[in-house]
C-alpha positions in Angstrom: 22.9 14.5 30.5 22.0 16.1 27.1 18.6 17.9 27.2 16.9 18.4 23.7 15.3 21.9 23.3 12.6 22.5 20.8 13.4 25.4 18.3 11.5 28.4 19.6 9.4 28.4 16.2 8.6 24.8 16.8 7.7 25.4 20.4 5.6 28.3 19.5 3.5 26.2 16.9 3.2 23.4 19.3 1.4 26.0 21.9 -0.7 27.1 19.1 -1.7 23.4 18.2 -2.5 22.8 21.8 -4.6 25.7 22.1 -6.6 24.4 18.8 -7.0 21.1 20.5 -8.5 22.7 23.6 -11.2 24.3 21.4 -12.3 21.0 20.0 -15.4 19.4 21.4 -14.7 16.1 22.9 -15.7 12.7 20.9 -15.6 12.0 17.3 -14.7 14.5 14.6 -11.4 14.3 12.5 -9.7 14.5 15.8 -11.1 11.2 16.9 -10.1 9.7 13.3 -6.5 10.6 13.6 -6.1 9.6 17.1 -7.6 6.2 16.2 -5.5 5.7 13.1 -2.1 6.7 14.2 -1.8 7.8 17.9 1.9 7.6 18.2 2.2 10.1 15.4 -0.5 12.6 16.6 1.2 12.4 20.1 4.7 13.1 18.3 3.2 16.1 16.5 1.8 17.6 19.8 5.0 17.2 21.5 7.0 19.1 18.7 9.2 16.2 17.4 7.2 16.0 14.3 5.6 18.6 12.3 1.7 18.0 12.0 0.7 18.1 8.2 -1.3 21.1 7.3 -4.2 19.3 5.9 -4.7 17.5 9.1 -4.3 21.0 10.8 -7.2 22.3 8.7 -9.3 19.3 9.5 -8.7 20.1 13.4 -9.8 23.7 12.6 -13.0 22.3 11.1 -13.7 20.3 14.2 -13.2 23.5 16.6 -15.4 25.4 14.1 -12.7 28.0 13.3 -12.8 29.9 9.9 -10.0 28.8 7.0 -9.4 32.6 6.7 -10.1 33.7 10.4 -7.7 35.2 12.5 -6.7 32.0 14.5 -6.1 30.1 11.3 -4.0 32.6 10.0 -1.8 32.9 12.7 -1.4 29.2 12.9 -0.5 29.0 9.1 2.2 31.8 9.8 3.7 29.8 12.6 3.4 26.4 10.7 5.6 28.1 8.1 8.1 29.3 10.7 8.0 25.9 12.5 8.6 23.7 9.2 11.5 26.1 8.3 13.2 25.5 11.8 12.5 21.8 11.4 13.8 21.3 8.2 17.3 23.2 9.0 18.2 20.2 11.1 21.0 17.8 9.9 19.7 15.3 7.5 16.3 17.2 6.7 16.6 17.3 3.2 17.1 13.6 2.9 14.1 12.8 5.2 11.9 15.3 3.2 12.7 13.7 0.1 12.2 10.3 1.1 8.5 11.5 2.8 7.9 13.3 -0.5 8.4 10.0 -2.6 6.5 8.2 -0.2 3.5 10.4 -0.6 3.4 10.4 -4.1 3.2 7.0 -4.2 0.3 7.2 -1.7 -1.4 9.6 -4.1 -1.1 7.3 -7.2 -2.3 4.4 -5.3 -5.2 6.3 -3.7 -5.9 7.5 -7.4 -6.1 4.0 -8.8 -8.2 2.6 -5.8 -10.8 5.4 -6.5 -11.0 4.4 -10.0 -11.4 0.8 -9.2 -14.1 1.3 -6.5 -15.7 3.5 -9.1 -15.8 0.8 -11.4 -17.1 -1.8 -8.8 -19.9 0.7 -8.3 -21.1 0.5 -11.9 -21.1 -3.1 -11.9 -23.8 -5.2 -13.6 -25.7 -6.8 -11.7 -26.0 -4.1 -9.3 -24.7 -5.0 -5.7 -27.1 -5.4 -2.6 -27.7 -1.9 -0.6 -25.0 -2.9 2.0 -22.3 -3.7 -0.5 -23.2 -0.3 -2.3 -22.9 1.6 1.3 -19.7 -0.1 1.8 -18.1 0.5 -1.7 -19.6 4.2 -1.5 -17.9 4.7 2.2 -14.4 3.0 0.7 -14.4 5.4 -2.3 -15.1 8.4 -0.1 -11.9 7.3 1.9 -10.0 6.7 -1.2 -10.7 10.3 -2.4 -9.7 11.8 0.9 -6.6 9.9 1.0 -6.0 11.2 -2.6 -6.7 14.9 -1.7 -4.2 14.6 1.7 -1.5 13.0 -0.3 -1.8 15.5 -3.1 -1.6 18.3 -0.6 1.3 16.7 1.3 3.4 16.6 -1.9 2.8 19.9 -2.7 4.0 21.1 1.0 6.8 18.9 0.9 8.0 20.2 -2.6 7.8 23.9 -1.2 9.9 23.0 1.9 12.4 21.3 -0.5 12.6 24.2 -2.5 13.3 26.6 0.4 16.0 24.5 1.6 17.6 24.4 -2.0 17.4 28.2 -1.9 19.2 28.6 1.1 21.8 26.0 0.1 21.0 23.5 2.6 19.8 20.5 0.3 22.9 18.3 0.7 22.4 14.9 1.9 24.2 14.1 5.1 26.8 11.7 4.9 26.5 8.1 5.7 27.0 7.3 9.3 30.0 5.3 10.2 25.7 3.6 12.8 26.4 1.0 9.6 27.8 -2.7 9.1 28.9 -3.7 5.5 27.1 -6.7 3.5 25.8 -8.2 6.8 22.5 -10.3 6.3 19.4 -8.4 7.5 17.5 -10.6 10.3 14.1 -10.3 12.0 10.7 -11.2 11.0 10.3 -8.2 8.8 13.4 -10.0 6.5 12.2 -13.6 7.3 10.7 -13.7 3.6 14.3 -13.1 1.9 16.7 -15.9 1.2 20.5 -16.1 1.1 20.8 -13.9 -2.0 19.7 -11.1 0.3 23.1 -11.0 1.7 24.4 -8.7 -1.1 22.1 -6.1 -0.6 24.5 -3.5 0.6 25.1 -2.1 4.2 22.3 -2.3 6.7 22.2 -1.4 10.3 23.0 -4.1 13.0 19.8 -5.7 14.5 19.0 -4.4 17.9 19.0 -7.3 20.5 15.4 -6.8 21.3 12.5 -9.3 21.0 10.5 -7.1 18.4 12.0 -7.8 15.3 13.8 -4.9 13.4 11.3 -2.8 11.6 11.3 0.7 9.7 11.1 3.8 11.7 7.8 5.9 11.2 9.4 8.0 8.4 10.8 5.2 6.3 9.1 4.2 3.2 7.8 0.6 2.9 8.6 -0.9 -0.1 5.7 -3.3 -0.9 3.5 -3.7 -3.9 1.5 -0.5 -2.9 4.7 1.6 -3.1 6.0 0.5 -6.6 7.4 -2.7 -5.7 11.0 -3.7 -4.7 13.2 -5.6 -6.5 12.4 -9.5 -6.3 14.8 -11.5 -3.8 16.8 -14.3 -6.1 14.7 -16.8 -4.2 11.4 -15.4 -5.5 9.9 -17.4 -8.5 9.2 -15.8 -11.6 5.6 -16.6 -13.1 6.8 -19.5 -15.2 8.4 -21.4 -12.3 7.0 -23.6 -9.7 6.7 -21.4 -6.7 4.3 -23.8 -4.9 6.8 -26.5 -4.5 8.5 -26.6 -1.1 10.7 -28.9 0.6 10.0 -30.4 3.9 12.8 -27.9 5.3 11.4 -25.2 3.4 7.9 -25.8 4.9 9.2 -25.8 8.4 11.1 -22.4 7.5 8.1 -21.1 6.1 5.9 -21.8 9.1 8.9 -20.3 11.2 8.9 -17.2 9.2 5.1 -16.9 9.4 5.0 -17.2 13.3 7.6 -14.5 13.8 5.9 -12.2 11.4 2.4 -12.6 13.3 4.2 -12.4 16.7 5.7 -8.9 15.3 2.3 -8.0 14.0 0.5 -8.4 17.2 2.9 -6.5 19.1 3.1 -3.7 16.7 -0.9 -3.5 16.4 -1.1 -3.8 20.4 1.3 -0.6 20.4 -0.5 1.2 17.9 2.4 1.2 15.3 0.1 0.9 12.2 2.5 2.1 9.7 5.6 -0.4 10.8 2.8 -3.2 10.7 1.9 -2.4 7.1 5.4 -2.2 6.0 6.0 -5.6 7.5 3.0 -6.9 5.3 4.6 -5.3 2.3 7.9 -7.3 3.0 6.0 -10.8 2.9 5.4 -9.9 -0.9 9.0 -9.7 -1.6 10.0 -13.1 -0.5 9.0 -16.5 -2.2 5.4 -16.6 -2.9 4.9 -20.2 -1.6 5.6 -19.0 1.8 2.3 -16.9 1.7 -0.1 -19.7 2.6 1.7 -20.5 5.8 1.3 -16.8 6.6 -2.4 -16.7 5.9 -2.9 -19.7 8.1 -1.2 -17.8 11.0 -2.9 -14.7 10.5 -6.2 -16.3 10.5 -5.4 -18.5 13.7 -4.2 -15.1 15.3 -7.5 -13.3 14.6 -5.7 -11.2 11.9 -7.7 -11.8 9.0 -8.0 -8.1 8.1 -4.2 -8.0 7.8 -4.6 -10.8 5.3 -6.9 -8.8 3.2 -4.5 -5.8 3.4 -1.9 -8.2 1.8 -4.2 -9.6 -0.8 -5.0 -6.0 -1.8 -1.2 -5.1 -2.1 -0.7 -8.5 -4.1 -3.0 -7.2 -6.8 -0.7 -4.6 -7.6 2.4 -7.0 -8.0 3.9 -7.5 -11.8 1.8 -9.5 -13.8 4.3 -12.6 -13.6 4.2 -12.4 -9.7 0.7 -12.0 -9.4 0.0 -15.2 -11.2 2.7 -16.7 -9.0 0.7 -15.5 -5.9 -2.5 -16.6 -7.4 -1.0 -20.3 -8.4 0.2 -20.6 -4.9 -3.0 -20.0 -3.3 -5.1 -22.1 -5.7 -2.6 -25.2 -5.0 -2.6 -24.7 -1.4 -6.2 -25.1 -1.4 -7.2 -21.4 -0.8 -9.5 -20.8 -4.0 -11.4 -17.9 -2.2 -8.3 -16.1 -1.6 -7.2 -16.6 -5.2 -10.2 -15.4 -6.5 -10.5 -12.4 -4.3 -6.8 -11.6 -5.4 -7.6 -11.8 -9.1 -11.0 -9.6 -8.5 -8.9 -6.9 -7.0 -6.4 -7.1 -10.1 -8.9 -6.5 -12.6 -8.3 -2.7 -12.5 -4.9 -3.0 -13.9 -3.9 -2.1 -17.7 -4.9 -4.6 -20.2 -1.5 -5.3 -21.1 -0.7 -6.6 -17.7 -3.5 -8.5 -17.3 -2.9 -10.2 -20.7 0.7 -11.2 -19.3 -1.1 -12.6 -16.1 -3.2 -14.7 -18.2 -0.4 -15.8 -19.9 1.6 -16.7 -16.9 -1.4 -18.7 -15.3 -1.9 -20.7 -18.3 1.8 -21.4 -18.6 1.3 -22.9 -14.9 -1.7 -24.9 -16.0 -3.9 -22.7 -13.6 -7.1 -22.7 -16.2 -9.6 -22.0 -13.6 -7.8 -19.1 -12.2 -7.5 -17.7 -15.8 -11.5 -18.1 -16.2 -12.0 -16.3 -12.6 -9.9 -13.5 -13.6 -11.4 -13.0 -16.9 -15.0 -13.4 -15.5 -14.3 -10.8 -12.8 -12.7 -8.5 -15.7 -15.9 -8.7 -18.0 -18.2 -8.2 -15.0 -16.5 -4.7 -14.1 -14.7 -3.3 -17.1 -16.4 -1.8 -20.2 -16.8 -4.1 -23.2 -14.1 -1.8 -25.0 -11.8 -2.8 -22.6 -12.3 -6.5 -22.9 -11.9 -5.9 -26.8 -8.7 -4.3 -26.0 -7.4 -7.2 -23.9 -8.7 -9.7 -26.6 -6.3 -7.9 -29.0 -3.5 -8.6 -27.0 -3.9 -12.5 -27.5 -6.8 -12.8 -30.2 -6.6 -16.7 -30.4 -6.0 -17.4 -26.7 -8.3 -14.6 -25.1 -11.2 -14.0 -27.5 -13.1 -17.3 -27.0 -12.3 -17.1 -23.1 -13.7 -13.6 -22.9 -16.9 -14.4 -24.5 -17.1 -17.6 -22.6 -16.8 -15.3 -19.2 -19.4 -12.6 -20.6 -21.7 -15.2 -21.2 -21.4 -16.6 -17.6 -22.1 -12.9 -16.3 -25.3 -12.5 -18.7 -26.5 -12.5 -21.9 -26.7 -9.0 -22.2 -22.9 -8.8 -21.4 -22.1 -11.3 -24.0 -24.3 -9.3 -26.8 -22.3 -6.2 -25.7 -18.7 -7.8 -25.9 -19.7 -9.3 -29.3 -20.3 -5.6 -30.5 -17.2 -4.4 -29.1 -15.2 -7.4 -30.7 -16.8 -6.7 -34.1 -15.9 -3.0 -33.9 -12.5 -4.0 -33.2 -12.3 -6.4 -36.1 -12.1 -9.6 -33.5 -15.4 -11.0 -34.0 -14.3 -14.0 -36.2 -11.1 -14.6 -34.6 
């Protein structure tokens, strides 16, 4: 039997980390947050199979009351540099670091966008209630923390890759012979893809286990939050009718939803939140018409929070696909979900929102256009509304004025002024 032995540098840093953990008072603090968010990842880092990101180490030092420039912390920094160097000399490490850096860069952009949107919501008129304000401020603080951590990790991973390049160790490992050509992926993660997915290229053969094949902890999710993946051929564009499901398709949508919820329950129970999140993102890559079935299954299983996560990710979809998902939800009798999706999408660039409005109108979803524009004028500046109107003056100017009038007389006056300045008041 082969026994895996940690490099001495990694083992030494692991012992220092264990010493740090013993200095942390029990209960609460950042340690408690990380243990709740990613217990498996934290265990792997304390076991030495992964390296704990330095921003987390700094938070644990704060928990322990150790000064960042003190002798204990400085020794930890030295040991961390040696451990990452040894860890990154493993075969295939350069490819893993490159993938993780791309993931962290997308996390950074997402957190930045999230913070901007929450800041806009805090400036909303009329002002939200005290509970809403507290919740938004709480979410904004977390978004800023996520942005700070992602920025730090991008810098750290970039430095580690640079060190590999200086030693000439940056080559990508050859593809394993562990791969099958042109085999269609199976399992709940891929239940949203149709037959066209068979041409996606080599994929690993599925393991014969009841839990569907899902990405490992280091794999990068490909959902809307991380820049989106190419749509499958079965995904309907904005101008099609994505809500039209045949009886057989409806049965298949129900089966896919049940499989996905089963997988989510298993993953949540095991604390594998990253893989659960990746599975939710994959749902957005398939036919939008399957989403209402997934919504129903999630709520029946008590996983309504996962449906909220999926709606948040959908708000970052390309304009045509955003409109397709909103239209499907409206047609399926889920107007509240549709409105929530559109409200979350109003932080996007005005050019994209104009495209979403056009796609919704083309499908006859005029109520949804009104909901989107009302949410827009409620949280965005009048100058932004004027820029949106300029994308389609004849179609959007009267609708934006109607939406502003529904919000308040003051908002309508502000918008009229902005339209005049932009030369659109007489449109």
